[in-house]
C-alpha positions as CSV (number, residue, x, y, z in Angstrom):
1,M,80.5,37.3,196.8
2,K,82.7,39.7,194.8
3,R,81.3,39.8,191.2
4,I,77.7,39.5,189.8
5,A,76.3,39.8,186.3
6,V,73.1,41.0,184.8
7,L,71.5,40.3,181.4
8,T,68.3,41.0,179.5
9,S,66.8,38.3,177.4
10,G,63.8,37.7,175.0
11,G,61.6,40.6,173.9
12,D,62.6,44.0,175.1
13,C,60.3,46.3,177.1
14,S,60.4,49.6,178.9
15,G,61.7,49.3,182.4
16,M,64.6,46.9,181.6
17,N,67.1,49.7,181.7
18,A,65.7,50.9,185.0
19,A,66.1,47.4,186.4
20,I,69.7,47.1,185.1
21,R,70.4,50.4,186.8
22,A,69.0,49.2,190.1
23,V,71.1,46.0,190.0
24,V,74.2,48.0,189.2
25,R,73.7,50.6,192.0
26,A,72.7,48.0,194.5
27,G,75.7,45.9,193.6
28,L,78.2,48.8,193.8
29,S,76.7,49.9,197.2
30,N,77.6,46.4,198.5
31,N,81.1,46.6,197.1
32,L,80.4,44.2,194.2
33,E,81.7,44.4,190.7
34,V,78.8,44.2,188.2
35,I,79.2,42.8,184.7
36,G,76.7,43.5,182.0
37,I,76.2,40.6,179.6
38,Q,75.3,42.0,176.1
39,K,72.6,40.5,173.9
40,G,71.2,38.1,176.5
41,Y,72.2,34.4,176.6
42,Q,73.8,34.8,173.2
43,G,76.2,37.3,174.6
44,L,76.9,34.9,177.5
45,I,77.8,32.2,175.1
46,D,79.8,34.5,172.8
47,Q,81.5,36.2,175.8
48,Q,80.2,39.7,175.1
49,Y,80.3,41.6,178.3
50,E,81.3,44.9,179.9
51,L,82.1,46.2,183.4
52,L,79.2,48.4,184.5
53,T,79.8,51.5,186.6
54,T,77.6,54.4,187.8
55,K,78.5,56.1,184.6
56,S,77.3,53.1,182.6
57,V,73.8,53.5,183.9
58,S,73.7,57.3,184.1
59,S,70.7,58.7,182.2
60,K,69.4,55.3,181.5
61,L,66.4,55.3,183.9
62,Q,64.1,57.1,181.5
63,V,65.1,55.3,178.4
64,G,63.0,52.4,177.0
65,G,64.4,49.1,175.7
66,T,67.7,47.7,177.0
67,F,71.1,49.2,176.5
68,L,72.6,45.8,177.0
69,Q,70.4,44.6,174.1
70,S,68.7,41.3,173.8
71,A,68.5,38.4,171.4
72,R,66.9,35.0,171.0
73,C,69.4,32.1,171.7
74,L,68.6,28.7,170.5
75,E,71.9,27.4,171.8
76,M,70.7,27.7,175.4
77,L,68.1,25.0,174.6
78,E,70.9,22.5,174.1
79,E,73.2,21.0,176.7
80,A,76.3,22.1,174.8
81,G,75.2,25.7,174.9
82,Q,74.4,25.5,178.5
83,N,77.8,24.0,179.2
84,L,79.5,26.8,177.3
85,A,77.5,29.5,179.2
86,I,78.4,28.0,182.5
87,D,82.1,27.7,181.6
88,N,82.1,31.4,180.5
89,L,80.5,32.5,183.8
90,K,83.1,30.6,185.8
91,E,85.9,32.1,183.6
92,M,84.5,35.6,184.2
93,G,84.4,34.9,188.0
94,I,80.7,35.5,188.3
95,D,79.3,34.6,191.7
96,G,75.7,35.5,191.0
97,L,73.5,36.3,188.0
98,V,70.4,38.4,187.6
99,I,68.3,37.6,184.5
100,I,65.6,40.0,183.3
101,G,63.1,38.6,180.8
102,G,60.0,36.4,180.1
103,D,59.1,32.8,180.0
104,G,62.1,31.6,177.8
105,S,64.5,33.6,180.0
106,H,63.2,31.9,183.1
107,R,63.6,28.5,181.5
108,G,67.2,29.3,180.8
109,A,67.7,30.7,184.3
110,L,66.3,27.4,185.8
111,K,68.7,25.3,183.7
112,L,71.7,27.4,184.9
113,Q,70.5,27.2,188.5
114,K,70.2,23.4,188.3
115,R,73.8,23.3,187.1
116,G,75.0,25.2,190.2
117,I,74.8,28.9,189.1
118,Q,73.3,31.3,191.6
119,V,70.6,33.1,189.8
120,M,67.7,35.5,190.5
121,A,65.0,36.3,187.8
122,I,63.0,39.4,187.2
123,P,59.8,39.1,185.0
124,A,59.7,41.4,182.1
125,S,57.0,41.0,179.4
126,I,54.4,43.4,178.1
127,D,51.9,40.5,177.6
128,N,51.7,40.2,181.4
129,D,51.5,36.4,180.9
130,I,54.1,35.4,183.6
131,P,52.6,33.6,186.5
132,F,53.0,34.4,190.2
133,T,53.3,38.2,189.6
134,D,50.5,40.7,189.3
135,M,52.5,42.8,186.9
136,S,55.6,42.3,184.9
137,L,58.1,45.0,183.9
138,G,56.9,46.9,180.8
139,V,53.2,46.1,181.0
140,D,52.1,49.5,182.5
141,T,54.1,51.5,179.9
142,A,52.8,49.4,177.0
143,L,49.2,50.0,178.2
144,N,49.9,53.8,178.5
145,N,51.2,53.7,174.9
146,I,48.1,51.9,173.6
147,I,45.8,54.2,175.5
148,H,47.5,57.3,174.2
149,A,47.3,56.0,170.6
150,V,43.6,55.0,170.9
151,D,42.6,58.4,172.5
152,C,44.2,60.2,169.5
153,L,42.5,57.8,167.1
154,R,39.1,58.3,168.6
155,D,39.3,62.0,167.8
156,T,39.6,61.4,164.1
157,A,37.1,58.5,164.2
158,S,34.5,60.9,165.6
159,S,35.3,63.4,162.9
160,H,34.4,60.9,160.1
161,D,31.8,58.5,161.6
162,R,34.3,55.7,161.4
163,T,34.9,52.4,163.1
164,F,38.6,51.6,163.9
165,V,40.0,48.2,164.6
166,V,43.1,48.4,166.7
167,E,45.5,45.4,166.8
168,T,47.7,45.0,169.9
169,M,50.4,42.5,170.7
170,G,49.3,39.4,172.5
171,R,49.9,36.2,170.5
172,N,48.7,33.9,173.3
173,C,47.4,36.4,175.9
174,G,44.8,39.1,175.5
175,Y,45.7,41.1,178.6
176,L,46.8,44.3,176.7
177,A,43.7,44.3,174.4
178,L,41.3,43.6,177.3
179,V,42.7,46.1,179.8
180,A,43.2,48.8,177.1
181,G,39.7,48.2,175.9
182,I,38.4,48.8,179.4
183,A,40.6,51.9,179.9
184,C,39.7,53.4,176.5
185,G,36.0,52.7,176.5
186,A,36.2,50.5,173.5
187,E,33.1,48.8,172.1
188,Y,34.8,45.4,171.9
189,A,38.0,43.7,173.1
190,L,38.6,40.6,171.1
191,I,41.1,38.2,172.8
192,P,42.4,34.7,172.2
193,E,40.9,33.5,175.5
194,S,37.3,34.2,174.4
195,S,35.4,33.5,171.1
196,F,33.5,36.2,169.3
197,D,30.6,36.4,166.8
198,I,31.4,38.9,164.0
199,D,27.7,39.0,163.0
200,E,26.7,40.0,166.5
201,I,29.4,42.7,166.5
202,C,28.2,44.1,163.2
203,G,24.6,44.2,164.4
204,N,25.6,46.1,167.5
205,L,27.7,48.5,165.5
206,R,24.8,49.2,163.1
207,R,22.5,49.9,166.1
208,R,25.1,52.2,167.7
209,F,25.3,54.4,164.6
210,Q,21.5,54.4,164.3
211,E,21.4,55.8,167.8
212,G,23.7,58.7,166.7
213,R,27.1,57.4,168.0
214,D,29.8,58.9,165.7
215,N,32.6,56.4,166.3
216,S,33.5,52.9,167.4
217,I,36.7,51.3,168.6
218,I,37.4,47.6,168.5
219,M,40.5,46.3,170.2
220,I,41.9,42.9,169.0
221,A,44.9,41.0,170.3
222,E,47.0,39.6,167.5
223,G,46.3,36.1,168.7
224,A,42.6,36.5,168.3
225,G,42.8,37.5,164.6
226,K,44.0,40.2,162.2
227,A,42.7,43.7,162.4
228,Q,42.4,43.8,158.6
229,D,40.3,40.7,158.5
230,V,37.9,42.0,161.0
231,A,37.7,45.4,159.3
232,D,37.0,43.7,155.9
233,Q,34.2,41.6,157.4
234,I,32.6,44.7,159.0
235,K,32.7,46.5,155.7
236,D,31.3,43.5,153.8
237,R,28.4,43.0,156.2
238,I,27.2,46.5,157.0
239,G,29.1,48.7,154.6
240,F,30.7,50.9,157.3
241,E,33.9,52.7,156.4
242,T,36.4,50.9,158.6
243,R,40.0,51.6,159.2
244,I,42.7,49.7,161.1
245,M,45.7,50.5,163.2
246,V,48.3,47.8,164.0
247,L,50.3,49.1,166.9
248,G,53.1,46.5,166.6
249,H,56.4,47.3,168.3
250,Y,55.3,50.8,169.1
251,Q,53.9,49.3,172.3
252,R,57.3,48.0,173.5
253,G,59.2,51.3,173.5
254,G,59.1,54.7,175.0
255,S,60.0,56.2,178.4
256,P,58.9,53.8,181.2
257,S,56.0,54.9,183.3
258,S,56.5,55.8,187.0
259,F,55.0,52.5,187.9
260,D,57.5,50.6,185.8
261,R,60.4,52.7,187.1
262,L,59.5,52.0,190.7
263,L,58.9,48.3,190.1
264,A,62.2,48.0,188.4
265,A,64.0,49.7,191.3
266,R,62.3,47.4,193.8
267,V,63.0,44.1,192.1
268,G,66.5,45.1,191.0
269,V,67.6,45.9,194.5
270,T,65.9,42.9,196.0
271,A,67.6,40.6,193.4
272,V,71.0,41.8,194.6
273,E,70.1,41.5,198.3
274,A,68.8,38.0,197.7
275,L,72.1,36.9,196.0
276,L,74.1,38.3,198.9
277,Q,72.0,36.3,201.2
278,G,72.9,33.1,199.3
279,E,69.4,32.7,197.7
280,S,69.1,31.3,194.2
281,G,66.5,30.0,191.7
282,E,63.8,32.5,192.6
283,M,61.7,34.9,190.5
284,L,60.9,38.3,192.0
285,G,57.3,39.2,191.4
286,L,54.7,41.6,192.7
287,S,51.7,40.4,194.8
288,C,49.3,42.8,196.4
289,G,51.9,45.6,196.3
290,A,54.7,43.5,197.9
291,V,57.7,42.1,196.2
292,V,57.6,38.3,196.6
293,Q,59.8,35.4,195.7
294,T,58.6,32.3,193.8
295,D,60.6,29.2,193.0
296,L,61.7,29.3,189.4
297,E,60.7,25.7,188.8
298,K,57.2,26.4,190.1
299,V,57.0,29.4,187.7
300,V,58.2,27.4,184.7
301,Q,55.9,24.5,185.4
302,A,52.9,26.8,185.8
303,G,53.1,27.9,182.2
304,R,51.3,31.0,181.0
305,R,49.4,33.3,183.4
306,Q,45.7,33.2,182.8
307,I,43.5,36.3,182.3
308,D,42.0,37.4,185.6
309,E,38.3,36.5,185.5
310,T,37.4,39.7,187.3
311,L,38.7,41.7,184.4
312,L,36.5,39.6,182.0
313,K,33.5,40.2,184.2
314,L,34.3,43.9,184.4
315,A,34.5,44.2,180.6
316,A,31.2,42.4,180.2
317,T,29.5,44.6,182.8
318,L,30.8,47.7,180.9
319,G,29.4,46.3,177.6
320,I,32.8,45.6,176.1
């Protein structure tokens, strides 16, 4: 093996740059050339790439997002696009490929692997919805961003006796809203995996304020509803002054946490070592603190990772 490549695909998250850096440094330490594919699978099809050196990844560890950039690529869903990607990899002399991304990225990686390309995948998704890994890259940083925002928000909520509805990302998975709700001491965490009763919520909010509580925080994942709709219903039912905060893409950015930096280093180096050992078609996840490999086909077939029932029970016990 003489030359490997790395790309980031799908939604960006903090920790991707740290993972690229780990792949590059591990590759160079094993006398490999490392090519950076720009803009994910689209760059692979369009032949957008650059030779990466230690200088290329210098001062990238603490930067969020991905300096290689990312993009959605519908062409990779079609056989013609896959053929072009494979031809380009062969033309570039790529012996192994590291793919950093979420569910769609893994599906693309599996297609390439089945066509003879040696690939290793690293899970990166702030939703933490990728199976066979306890945590994906970017999750911890996104949670820290949410917690910081909500802590600031609670200060002003207390000053004005207000209820705030905070909308997090999570179209199909409520992990961020649920865990942030637990960590922030929210009154409610509304997620797509569980139904909720707005009348019950309003009754409990009224009782809280009658008891002398001076603020309330309601977390809601975007897949469970819109913050504005919930806020309007609270105001209509009990007349409370209610404000919203939609965190949006703020959650994706920022300097990666120490957890994400360490995870990125571990899986990045392991990916290169696995390629050198001739392994392929595996995802590198985290299980009970250890980096583990899972067959990509198994990962793709499993679908979305489900919310841990112990987290739901913990939230219920804490009255969230």
